[in-house]
Structures are given as structure tokens and as C-alpha cells.
Steps between C-alpha positions, in 0.01 A plus 500: 500500500554187707219248563309511838644260765328292764755568775669228697337620829173361378655156602508625858147602483385172352680301770521649851283804418199295394424340822441641838529159657776263401247205547325624189771337286363164608167601359644595168674164450191300626286702258746408212500135601118487508480643155766255373305202651175618331679511171644146547155368593340668196749355262470159646860494635380457860199359684352735760535250775875477434563888501707629792711796614781418738663748738836439672632753754849431628556752782856365572628527141286806440345350181143480372367273230159528329424236240197405297424212259323733258562543131856636524665701225621317190874521447479689168326800648612476863774761472284759330206453734721518813670821383159666418407781744131623504426297188283216624302299249232431768144619421429667842157340502523128541854523640588673826825666401532711182748778558811298458686668799419277814782256418756785563378558870747241644799687361481760792508221763783267410869489394400290192174393341478202263218419263519139400241357248442215263199407284363162405707337230811716561809304597658834628413736783575861475660675802493871537713650774470867612780650705303725737818631676621617164160658434534719811843603386375602161204684649733730712457867375876525451520197285500567119563142363141470380234762431157327403300229661574219240862571490521469873273185508714338243822590691386309805349195313677190400353190319590136510347180366539155654357161415147417627248216488283571199192384688545771758320839480544773776601852595730552814600825670803487725571790736860454622652706781172640630565758788345388827373851572272479201272257699464270193693220675264468804313195384205539735450860391535399134238211540264731676538743205431213253192405701353846484605588137549199279237320286470207734209296649327509831592223754179293513591350832536837664244695317163310478339756270766435234288244301200723503692792354663284232170339394312843487777665290504203264119491475506865402752419230816654662690224675789609715830419323745368755853391472692253714788692667735283702768605751838351571637145463195356674276653236257628748194664329407859579145604554300811569467574862126509541370248773190409691560770751668848518653672801342836572592792726785741518653426843606158632270500802186573280568266210239245429413269209232556237388183311432508129143372502427552129599691188286753297555554129500800276503517111473801283498567125609821344273734293653345186368148595841360584569341844639769733589303812405202725579473864442336837458637850560315834201511732632507850397627844639839399612560860796719426791593262674186361837473652680297241607748226549205241125444491367847612297695264313429172772455227509549128640221276558493135587156350488397871806714571473769765451866383600746765481366862251454786432881513432570138129428514460743801421801265196320375316527842286824504626579859745359753690347213801340659331425829212336312709302256714339775195333646433311181674216308443407136604531146388689193615322183522761221377365162457791251801523254501882528577480870883490481730493802741793495885440449566449869176300545401721786162592349323513165556739208235771487227433250128527435460144598697552823271796593200256436653241725575753770133621500339154530754369751450814716130438504565141600758593772243745645240231522724231655634757758144578614376142491806318643746722668262720683213264543668170571780660690255676729289180544812282574625752751154508673488121507844486658405771755175320586685172583755705703237680702310167578824363626578804700160484677561129580840601658329769700246259636778265604671777682178608686454132606854468610506818716595787284285755693743621769347839561216729395732660249567162346138420504435817298779427253368154430151635450617769261696246299198273467291797381770580239512131381123495455493827322782418259356148440163640401665716235721226365200255495298741281791520248542124489117435450470757226809346323338160542174628336690668203688167435841639586607186665544195270353161581825374650488778761131503576526225756768693686291812495183329613702340793623847599149648485366207710782557767410875486140436591597288789741755636257777460234315703763464784568877540210565739584211720869604503415863600298351794789296599743783487272724725440219760854354508669549831866617521740221403734645755272377783698194549848636394618542866532246784227518776759637733467847345251738672199665323666828482813342343290331243326833416846662459612212267178543294569887467844425373388248249236752391776766448706250293199423281424865448857589428563209256170522318669467165738231621289238685778238466731711723228569743441123532870433552519765771202349677657159499835644628322666795295191565819287519665766723202508734431121490656474847441774747804629661515583868 
């Protein structure tokens, strides 16, 4: 009986079949670079401040280069290690990758992929070149040249050795002939992906809460491990995209800015006494859904690399999951060694510890949803409406003084509008005052709230006087016509304006324009 065979089509599954999004291959290479840098620092080969990962994307030549100055692979074991498939020596606990397959992802998105590496003390660099076009040929169902995965992998792989500076240590991935339709060559999209996914730092100049987050995590004993990722020849650093404000609102006309006024922290230990997770939550105005999908939603990270995406946390909200999650921004850094990302890093592997995390985070999600999303959002909306109503009353008062009452119909419309303003304002004022008593508004906003409430008191006191003014105001049309018009003609004109005001009740602007047109036409009485 013949031996069982791991068929060649596994290679297709481990390349293109592994990732729903081509961008995920960037994550795999960055993850490997981070692990290599950690080893280099641990062995004293590299100082943390000198560590860096460099990304070059050449859209014109269709090439991508990802290079780190980590430990590299020694020449004597480089060929064996580069040919291994699913046989990583990483521990899966302190290191981010451990399955030994992520390196193969690029084979599905290039004509050739090269892995170039050298370790400290080696005067030679090892170059492995994988012919991806040849791989696609061998993976055709009608092709019988190879049968198992290793035979196929060997058939597409070539090795070369070249002289190298013995002081250098690095690992470099070169994707040659990347198809434009893959999206991998769009540098702005790639940088945005790195900013969301990679183990990088906040931009302290853009995100003022960055220092507070770093210090808190460090004080708790879990400093956020960050790596310097540089783009292009100008070596421009890539940062996470959090900033001092976030755009909210679904439609362009309703979009506004919510400011990050503070951050709140969460920490939890598992039932076995081990750290389970630590996280931070941005405290904003919570006035609506965060528009920018790169920062929208609470996100999971393991080893400071994104797990899942901005929607993964949604299932932890007891109700309104996706809608609730989109109003928050923050990170949950998973700490427990039994919380392991699945092979596609879209979520975590099922386990008793995962169930424990899900239970505690669901309770926390329910509490912040009640405290911030519903409470603060309602209070912020009421404050905004209160300011708007005060301004609307002021505009109405100016209209009355400038002659807005052109008929009894118009007088009635204005009186009704003032009544609605007063009624709505009373309701919004109660909401704001209750929120102020509960401490919903932070110290930074209290001054704004108190100013709005003071303006509200002034506006409320004016309502009675305004009603009296509306009742006693004469028609503004009284002086519209020259003195040459008779009394009956003036009465007819007043009736016409009254009909216009009634017909255009919902469109006062058009009513006013028609009145002005008629006034102009009648400004000189024709014989």
C-alpha cells in the first residue's frame, strides 16, 4: 500500500485560498518582521531604537519590497528553513506567527517572489526565488508533472548565494510582477492598511491621548510593543490613524466632528489569575456613527497587530451590535496565551478562555453603551438642539422687527412657530440639565453647557413679550404701495398677500419673493 500524500493543491489553499483580502499578505510579512526584530533585540544583535521595517511599493515597475533589520536566517540553515511549510519553530505565545505558512501568501499575487536573508557574521546572503507563474501551471488539474505539495514547492524554488557584508542582518521579501488589479500597488491604500493593522505607534502630535494610553499600559506592566515602519525612499513613518477628533455622521450634509476629550481604561484577569486583556476607550461627544472606517469600532489586537477588523467586536454588544460598535473607538489588547488568533487572523480560536473573555467584554460593552452611547449621545443632541432653538427664536424676533407680519395668516404662522420653539426648548433644556446633574458632561464642556443654559433662560423670558409684539404688530404691507393707490386698491393688495402667505405656508421664502416681485411691479402706478 502506498503512503498517504499531502496533495499539491494544498499549495493553492495556503497561498490564494488563505486570505479573503490580498492586503492580508502585508500583515503576514510585517508579523514575521516583528518576530525577527524581537529575536535580534533579545540576542543583543540589535538595539530597540535601531529596529525598523521598510516598505517600498513601485507601482510603475509593479514591485514590492518589505525589509527588516531583524535577526535574519544563518546561511547554514537558510535553505531548510525557507523550504519548510507549516513547520515554524515559533512558540505561538511570545511570538505573533507560529504556523509557518504566512510567508507563502505572496506567491498568489506576483510573477516571482524572492526571500533574501543574511545573519550577523555571515559573509553570504541566501536568495530563494519562487516562480509563481510556474506554480500556477503545475497547479492546473490537467498537469501531472508533480503530485504532492513539497514536490511542487521544490519545482518552483531556486536558491542562490551571493557575497554580503558580515555586519548586516536582515530579511527581505520581494514581490516581482504584482498585478495591478490585486490592489497591492496602491500605496495610499496599503499605508492605510498598515495604519489599521500593523504593530505601530500613535502619532502623538495628532492624538493627544497617546501619552496617557502608553503610560497606563506601562504602569500596568503591559507596554505596547511598537515597531518603526517606514515607507518609500523618504522613509516616512506610518502611524495609527487616531487623532484628536473624529468625523461622525453618515451623510455629507449631516457630518460633524466629535473631539476625543479623554480615554477610559479597562483591565481584566482570567479565572486562572493570568492577565486576560487590557484596553482603552475614546471618550467623545458620541454624537453619531464614526465615519472613518479606519478608526471606527472597538478593535482587538494581539501583539499590537489587529485581529479581525472594525466590526469584530460588534457581537459583544448585547443589542444593536454593529450600530453600537460604530459609535465607539478604542482597542482591546489581548494578553492571555490561550487566546490565539485563528489561521486567517479574522477572530480567535474557540476556547474556555475565549468564552470567559466574551462574557466579561459583553458586560462591559453593555455598560458603556448605556453610559456613553445612549446617555451622552442624547445629551449632546439636546445641547445642540437647544442652541439651535435659541438661535431660531433670535432670527424670528429679527424678522418680526423687520416687518415679517404681512397678513393675519402670517401673524398666526409666526405665533405658532414661536410656541413650538418654546415647547421644544423646554424639553431639550430638561434633558441637558439632567445630564449636567449626572455628570455626563466633562469639565471641558461644562462652560459651553452653562452658557447655552444661560442663553436659554434669557430667550424663555422674552417669549411673552414677543407674543405681545406679534399680536400688536401692524401689517408690514401698510407701506408697500405708493400713496397714489386708493384704499380699496390697498385692501385688494393686502388680500393678495394674505392668499400668498396662506398658500405658501411651508415655503415662506417663496412667499416673500412673490411679495417683493409684486411690490416692485406696483411701485409705480400705471394709468
